[in-house]
C-alpha positions as CSV (number, residue, x, y, z in Angstrom):
1,X,-4.1,-10.5,-23.7
2,X,-7.1,-9.5,-25.8
3,X,-7.4,-7.9,-29.1
4,X,-4.6,-5.3,-28.5
5,X,-2.1,-8.1,-28.3
6,X,-2.2,-8.3,-32.2
7,X,-0.9,-4.8,-32.3
8,X,2.5,-5.8,-30.8
9,X,5.0,-7.0,-33.4
10,X,6.5,-10.5,-33.2
11,X,10.0,-10.7,-31.9
12,X,12.5,-9.4,-33.0
13,X,10.6,-6.6,-34.3
14,X,9.6,-3.7,-31.8
15,X,7.2,-0.9,-31.4
16,X,7.5,2.3,-29.1
17,X,5.4,2.2,-26.0
18,X,2.4,4.7,-26.3
19,X,-0.7,5.8,-24.4
20,X,-2.7,3.6,-26.8
21,X,-1.1,0.5,-25.1
22,X,-2.9,1.1,-21.8
23,X,-5.7,-1.5,-22.4
24,X,-3.0,-4.1,-23.4
25,X,-1.1,-3.6,-20.2
26,X,-4.2,-3.4,-18.0
27,X,-5.4,-6.7,-19.3
28,X,-1.9,-8.3,-18.9
29,X,-1.5,-7.0,-15.3
30,X,-5.0,-8.2,-14.4
31,X,-4.1,-11.7,-15.7
32,X,-0.6,-11.7,-14.2
33,X,-0.8,-9.5,-11.1
34,X,2.6,-7.9,-10.6
35,X,4.6,-7.8,-7.4
36,X,7.1,-5.1,-8.5
37,X,6.6,-1.5,-8.6
38,X,7.7,-0.9,-12.1
39,X,4.8,-3.0,-13.6
40,X,1.9,-0.5,-13.8
41,X,1.0,1.1,-17.2
42,X,1.5,4.4,-15.5
43,X,5.0,3.8,-14.3
44,X,6.2,2.5,-17.6
45,X,4.4,5.3,-19.5
46,X,5.6,8.3,-17.5
47,X,9.2,7.0,-17.7
48,X,9.2,5.9,-21.3
49,X,11.4,8.7,-22.4
50,X,14.1,8.0,-19.9
51,X,14.1,4.2,-20.5
52,X,13.2,4.5,-24.2
53,X,10.8,1.5,-23.9
54,X,9.9,-0.6,-26.8
55,X,7.5,-3.6,-27.0
56,X,7.7,-6.9,-28.7
57,X,6.1,-10.3,-28.1
58,X,7.8,-13.8,-27.9
59,X,5.2,-16.6,-28.1
60,X,3.0,-16.0,-24.9
61,X,5.1,-13.3,-23.3
62,X,4.9,-9.4,-23.7
63,X,8.5,-8.2,-23.7
64,X,9.8,-4.7,-22.8
65,X,13.1,-3.4,-24.0
66,X,14.8,-0.4,-22.5
67,X,17.2,1.0,-25.2
68,X,19.1,3.3,-22.8
69,X,22.3,3.9,-24.7
70,X,24.7,3.2,-21.7
71,X,23.0,0.0,-20.5
72,X,20.1,-1.5,-22.5
73,X,18.1,-4.2,-20.9
74,X,14.9,-6.1,-20.8
75,X,12.4,-5.9,-18.1
76,X,10.9,-9.3,-16.9
77,X,8.7,-10.6,-19.6
78,X,4.9,-10.6,-18.8
79,X,3.0,-13.8,-19.7
80,X,3.1,-17.5,-19.6
81,X,5.1,-20.2,-21.4
82,X,8.9,-21.4,-21.0
83,X,10.4,-18.8,-19.0
84,X,13.9,-20.1,-19.4
85,X,13.5,-20.1,-23.3
86,X,12.2,-16.5,-23.2
87,X,14.8,-15.2,-21.1
88,X,17.7,-17.0,-23.0
89,X,16.4,-15.6,-26.4
90,X,16.3,-12.1,-25.1
91,X,19.7,-12.2,-23.4
92,X,21.3,-13.6,-26.8
93,X,19.6,-10.9,-28.6
94,X,21.3,-8.3,-26.6
95,X,24.6,-10.1,-26.8
96,X,24.5,-10.1,-30.6
97,X,23.9,-6.5,-30.6
98,X,27.1,-6.0,-28.8
99,X,25.7,-4.7,-25.6
100,X,25.6,-6.0,-22.1
101,X,22.9,-8.9,-21.8
102,X,20.7,-8.3,-18.8
103,X,17.0,-8.8,-17.8
104,X,16.7,-6.5,-14.9
105,X,14.1,-6.1,-12.0
106,X,13.1,-9.9,-12.0
107,X,11.0,-10.5,-8.9
108,X,12.1,-13.2,-6.4
109,X,9.1,-15.2,-7.1
110,X,10.3,-15.8,-10.7
111,X,13.8,-16.3,-9.6
112,X,13.0,-18.9,-7.0
113,X,10.8,-21.1,-9.4
114,X,13.4,-21.4,-12.2
115,X,16.5,-23.5,-12.6
116,X,18.8,-20.8,-14.1
117,X,22.1,-22.7,-13.6
118,X,20.9,-25.6,-15.9
119,X,20.2,-23.1,-18.7
120,X,23.4,-21.4,-18.4
121,X,21.9,-18.2,-16.8
122,X,22.8,-16.5,-13.6
123,X,20.4,-14.6,-11.3
124,X,21.9,-11.9,-8.9
125,X,20.3,-9.8,-6.2
126,X,20.0,-6.1,-7.1
127,X,19.4,-4.7,-3.6
128,X,19.1,-1.1,-4.8
129,X,15.9,-2.1,-6.6
130,X,14.1,-3.9,-4.0
131,X,10.7,-2.4,-3.2
132,X,9.8,-1.4,0.3
133,X,6.3,-2.8,1.4
134,X,4.5,-1.7,4.4
135,X,1.0,-2.3,5.9
136,X,-1.4,0.3,5.0
137,X,-2.8,0.5,8.4
138,X,0.7,1.2,9.9
139,X,1.3,4.1,7.8
140,X,-2.3,5.5,7.9
141,X,-2.5,5.3,11.8
142,X,1.3,5.6,12.8
143,X,0.3,3.8,16.1
144,X,2.9,2.6,18.5
145,X,6.3,3.7,19.9
146,X,8.2,3.2,16.8
147,X,6.1,5.9,15.1
148,X,6.6,8.4,17.9
149,X,8.7,10.7,15.8
150,X,6.5,10.7,12.7
151,X,3.5,11.7,14.9
152,X,5.4,14.3,16.5
153,X,6.4,15.8,13.1
154,X,2.9,15.7,11.9
155,X,1.6,17.3,15.2
156,X,4.0,20.1,14.9
157,X,3.0,20.7,11.3
158,X,-0.7,20.6,12.4
159,X,-0.1,23.1,15.2
160,X,1.8,25.6,12.9
161,X,-0.2,25.6,9.7
162,X,-3.8,25.8,8.9
163,X,-4.2,23.3,6.2
164,X,-6.4,20.7,4.6
165,X,-6.2,17.5,2.7
166,X,-8.1,17.0,-0.4
167,X,-8.4,14.2,-3.0
168,X,-6.6,15.4,-6.2
169,X,-9.0,16.6,-8.8
170,X,-8.3,17.7,-12.4
171,X,-8.8,21.5,-11.5
172,X,-5.8,21.2,-9.1
173,X,-3.3,19.8,-11.6
174,X,-1.9,23.1,-12.7
175,X,-1.1,24.0,-9.2
176,X,0.8,20.7,-8.8
177,X,2.8,21.6,-12.1
178,X,3.6,24.9,-10.5
179,X,4.8,23.1,-7.3
180,X,7.0,20.8,-9.4
181,X,8.5,23.6,-11.3
182,X,9.4,25.4,-7.8
183,X,10.8,22.2,-6.4
184,X,12.9,21.7,-9.5
185,X,14.2,25.3,-9.5
186,X,15.3,24.9,-5.9
187,X,17.2,21.8,-6.9
188,X,18.5,22.8,-10.3
189,X,16.8,19.7,-12.0
190,X,17.9,20.8,-15.5
191,X,21.6,20.3,-14.6
192,X,21.1,16.9,-13.0
193,X,20.3,14.1,-15.5
194,X,18.4,11.9,-13.0
195,X,16.2,14.9,-11.6
196,X,15.7,16.1,-15.2
197,X,14.2,12.7,-16.1
198,X,12.2,12.6,-12.9
199,X,10.7,16.1,-13.6
200,X,9.6,14.8,-17.1
201,X,8.1,11.9,-15.6
202,X,6.2,13.8,-12.8
203,X,4.7,16.2,-15.6
204,X,3.7,13.2,-17.8
205,X,1.9,11.8,-14.8
206,X,0.1,15.0,-14.0
207,X,-0.8,16.0,-17.5
208,X,-2.3,12.5,-18.2
209,X,-3.8,12.1,-14.6
210,X,-7.2,11.4,-15.6
211,X,-6.6,9.0,-18.5
212,X,-4.0,7.1,-16.4
213,X,-6.7,6.6,-13.8
214,X,-4.4,7.3,-10.7
215,X,-5.4,8.2,-7.2
216,X,-4.1,11.4,-6.1
217,X,-4.1,13.5,-2.9
218,X,-2.9,17.2,-2.0
219,X,-2.4,19.3,1.0
220,X,-3.5,22.8,0.7
221,X,-2.1,25.7,2.9
222,X,-4.0,29.0,2.5
223,X,-6.0,27.3,-0.2
224,X,-2.9,26.5,-2.3
225,X,-1.4,23.1,-3.2
226,X,1.8,22.7,-1.2
227,X,2.1,18.9,-1.4
228,X,0.7,16.2,-3.6
229,X,1.0,12.4,-4.1
230,X,0.1,10.1,-6.8
231,X,-0.5,6.3,-6.6
232,X,-2.6,3.5,-8.0
233,X,-3.5,-0.2,-7.4
234,X,-0.3,-2.4,-8.2
235,X,-2.2,-5.6,-7.5
236,X,-5.5,-6.5,-5.6
237,X,-3.9,-6.1,-2.2
238,X,-1.3,-3.4,-2.9
239,X,-1.3,0.2,-3.6
240,X,1.9,1.7,-5.1
241,X,3.0,5.3,-4.5
242,X,4.7,6.6,-7.6
243,X,5.1,10.4,-6.8
244,X,5.3,12.4,-3.5
245,X,6.3,16.1,-3.8
246,X,6.1,18.9,-1.2
247,X,7.1,22.5,-0.7
248,X,10.4,22.2,1.2
249,X,9.7,25.5,3.0
250,X,7.1,23.6,5.3
251,X,8.6,21.1,7.7
252,X,6.5,17.9,8.3
253,X,4.7,18.0,5.0
254,X,6.2,14.7,3.9
255,X,4.9,12.5,6.8
256,X,1.7,14.5,6.7
257,X,0.9,13.9,3.0
258,X,2.1,10.3,3.3
259,X,-0.2,9.6,6.3
260,X,-3.3,11.6,4.9
261,X,-3.2,9.9,1.4
262,X,-3.2,6.4,2.8
263,X,-5.7,7.3,5.5
264,X,-8.1,8.6,2.8
265,X,-7.3,6.6,-0.3
266,X,-5.6,3.4,1.0
267,X,-8.9,1.7,2.1
268,X,-9.2,-1.6,0.5
269,X,-5.5,-2.4,0.3
270,X,-3.4,-4.4,2.8
271,X,0.0,-3.2,1.5
272,X,1.5,-0.1,0.2
273,X,4.5,-0.3,-2.0
274,X,6.8,2.7,-1.8
275,X,9.1,1.6,-4.5
276,X,13.0,1.3,-4.2
277,X,15.9,3.4,-2.7
278,X,18.1,3.1,-5.8
279,X,21.0,2.8,-3.5
280,X,20.8,6.4,-2.3
281,X,21.7,6.5,1.3
282,X,19.4,9.4,2.3
283,X,16.4,7.8,0.5
284,X,17.2,4.2,2.1
285,X,17.2,5.8,5.5
286,X,13.9,7.7,5.0
287,X,12.3,4.4,3.8
288,X,13.7,2.3,6.7
289,X,12.3,5.0,9.1
290,X,8.8,3.8,8.3
291,X,9.6,0.3,9.3
292,X,8.7,-2.0,6.3
293,X,6.7,-5.0,6.6
294,X,8.9,-6.8,4.0
295,X,10.7,-6.2,0.7
296,X,10.1,-7.4,-2.6
297,X,13.6,-8.2,-3.9
298,X,14.6,-8.0,-7.5
299,X,17.3,-9.8,-9.4
300,X,19.3,-9.3,-12.6
301,X,19.4,-12.3,-14.9
302,X,22.5,-12.5,-17.3
303,X,24.2,-15.2,-19.3
304,X,26.8,-17.3,-17.4
305,X,30.3,-16.3,-18.0
């Protein structure tokens, strides 16, 4: 894990996740390419206030604890060694603290390679957290009959509004922040805990856009940012989309920014991960409407009984 590995305390001591940990995670994810959308430093960093993420190391594993009061859990450990031993130690640690014992968002690839039952552990599918994976070419070109409605929405938008796509540059960040404020005002983000957490995450991503090294794109109407999206490489063949926001006054902006971003920034990637639906019916319907190539299923691992 490099020189930064020594800065992570040994289990059961923890440290808060901070921006200074980026080189450690970049090294870890390069050595162990992640399949799940949670595992980029950007995603962990921008959501750190919501999840209250803390770090520790257990033997050859980097371990991330979410100290959310209502339901603390560990993310799947990153590294190599005895997976069953590591999971068991972390789960018993949570149990001794009197909280529910769970390691969440465990990728199917890890689950399928491990004999959990023999270790007294149980792995259960968490469908709401499954990531939707699409072919970049499909979403960048929208060819074929099944994307007819998407193409129509984009055509109607193109016919109605004079606009342009531009890669997101630092001088446009303030406009993106203004759009986020407008979006939240319309949806009363401050009164809805989930949207308030998302608002904070979006603003963390935008204000740290350059240092986090993300790819971004924006749609300008009348020279003003009315839609933006943020993504980055998840692994060598997959780009992940973390954030996509549009001014709801413009019909067709979502499919337009979605296609334009991948058409311009998706080259070199085979797949695009558009994250999970969280069990929300509307979000699930929207993600299904783009016809996923496959899903990366995630599991929760708990103590048996």
